[in-house]
C-alpha positions as CSV (number, residue, x, y, z in Angstrom):
1,M,23.5,9.6,-83.8
2,K,24.8,9.1,-80.3
3,N,24.6,12.6,-78.8
4,K,22.5,13.0,-75.7
5,L,21.1,16.1,-73.9
6,L,24.0,15.7,-71.4
7,D,26.4,16.3,-74.3
8,L,24.5,19.5,-75.2
9,N,24.8,20.6,-71.6
10,N,28.6,20.0,-71.7
11,H,28.9,21.9,-75.0
12,L,27.0,24.9,-73.6
13,F,29.2,25.0,-70.5
14,A,32.4,24.7,-72.6
15,Q,31.3,27.6,-74.7
16,L,30.5,29.6,-71.6
17,E,34.1,28.9,-70.4
18,R,35.5,30.1,-73.7
19,L,33.5,33.3,-73.4
20,G,34.9,33.9,-69.9
21,E,38.5,33.7,-71.0
22,E,40.0,37.1,-70.2
23,D,42.9,37.0,-72.7
24,L,40.7,37.0,-75.8
25,T,41.3,39.8,-78.3
26,D,38.4,41.8,-79.5
27,E,38.4,39.8,-82.8
28,Q,38.4,36.5,-80.9
29,M,35.6,37.7,-78.7
30,E,33.5,38.6,-81.7
31,R,34.1,35.2,-83.2
32,E,33.2,33.4,-79.9
33,T,30.1,35.6,-79.6
34,A,29.0,34.6,-83.1
35,R,29.7,31.0,-82.4
36,T,27.7,31.2,-79.1
37,N,24.7,32.7,-81.0
38,A,24.9,29.8,-83.4
39,I,25.2,27.2,-80.6
40,V,22.2,28.8,-78.8
41,K,20.0,28.6,-81.9
42,V,20.8,24.9,-82.5
43,S,20.4,24.2,-78.8
44,E,17.0,25.7,-78.8
45,Q,15.9,23.4,-81.6
46,I,17.3,20.4,-79.9
47,I,15.5,21.3,-76.6
48,D,12.3,21.9,-78.5
49,N,12.6,18.5,-80.2
50,A,13.3,16.8,-76.8
51,T,10.2,18.5,-75.4
52,V,8.0,17.2,-78.1
53,A,9.4,13.7,-77.6
54,L,8.8,14.0,-73.9
55,N,5.2,15.2,-74.3
56,A,4.6,12.3,-76.7
57,A,5.9,9.8,-74.2
58,K,3.7,11.3,-71.5
59,L,0.7,11.1,-73.7
60,T,1.4,7.5,-74.5
61,A,2.0,6.6,-70.9
62,E,-1.2,8.3,-69.8
63,Y,-3.6,7.2,-72.5
64,G,-1.9,4.3,-74.3
65,G,-3.2,4.2,-77.9
66,N,-6.4,6.0,-77.1
67,Y,-5.2,9.6,-77.5
68,E,-5.9,10.0,-81.2
69,K,-9.4,11.4,-80.5
70,M,-7.8,14.2,-78.4
71,L,-5.6,15.5,-81.2
72,P,-6.9,18.6,-83.0
73,L,-8.5,17.9,-86.4
74,I,-5.9,18.2,-89.1
75,E,-6.1,17.6,-92.8
76,N,-5.0,14.1,-93.9
77,K,-4.9,12.8,-90.3
78,S,-4.6,9.3,-91.5
79,A,-1.3,10.1,-93.3
80,A,-0.1,11.8,-90.1
81,M,-0.8,8.7,-88.1
82,E,1.1,6.3,-90.4
83,P,4.1,4.6,-88.8
84,I,7.5,6.1,-89.4
85,P,9.6,4.1,-91.9
86,D,12.5,2.2,-90.3
87,A,10.8,2.5,-86.8
88,Q,11.5,-0.5,-84.6
89,P,8.3,-2.1,-83.3
90,R,8.0,-2.0,-79.5
91,N,7.6,-5.2,-77.6
92,E,6.0,-3.5,-74.6
93,P,2.5,-4.3,-73.7
94,R,0.0,-1.7,-74.9
95,I,-1.7,0.3,-72.1
96,E,-5.4,0.7,-72.7
97,A,-7.5,3.2,-70.9
98,V,-10.1,1.5,-68.7
99,P,-13.5,3.3,-68.5
100,K,-14.6,4.1,-65.0
101,K,-17.5,2.1,-63.7
102,K,-20.5,3.8,-62.3
103,P,-21.1,3.1,-58.6
104,A,-24.0,0.7,-57.9
105,P,-27.1,2.3,-56.5
106,P,-27.5,1.9,-52.7
107,M,-29.4,-1.1,-51.7
108,A,-31.9,-1.3,-48.8
109,V,-31.0,-3.7,-46.0
110,V,-33.8,-6.1,-45.3
111,G,-34.1,-8.0,-42.1
112,T,-35.2,-11.6,-41.6
113,T,-38.8,-10.6,-41.2
114,G,-38.9,-8.7,-44.4
115,E,-39.1,-5.3,-42.9
116,K,-36.6,-2.6,-44.0
117,K,-34.1,-1.4,-41.5
């Protein structure tokens, strides 16, 4: 499928222009209103799907492959984590989370005579 969110935006504005036509009969306006309601319902699903994809991309960008432990416990988690058939492998390097190092304890400064300063 080659449609993009920009295409959805264009469809929504085109429908808005049709609703704004002043020479529509009552019957035509009812048809356009019903059409608008259908477009809105489909648009909401498309936007929700794009939001899920964006959140998944953010999660991957922030945590690399180490986000599974943050997912809520669900039944059959292993099946949910299986790769999608026909998915193309990504050739990008995997970003791994690096654990933060604890700071070293402060060290006493010792002079040449052995006394602490």
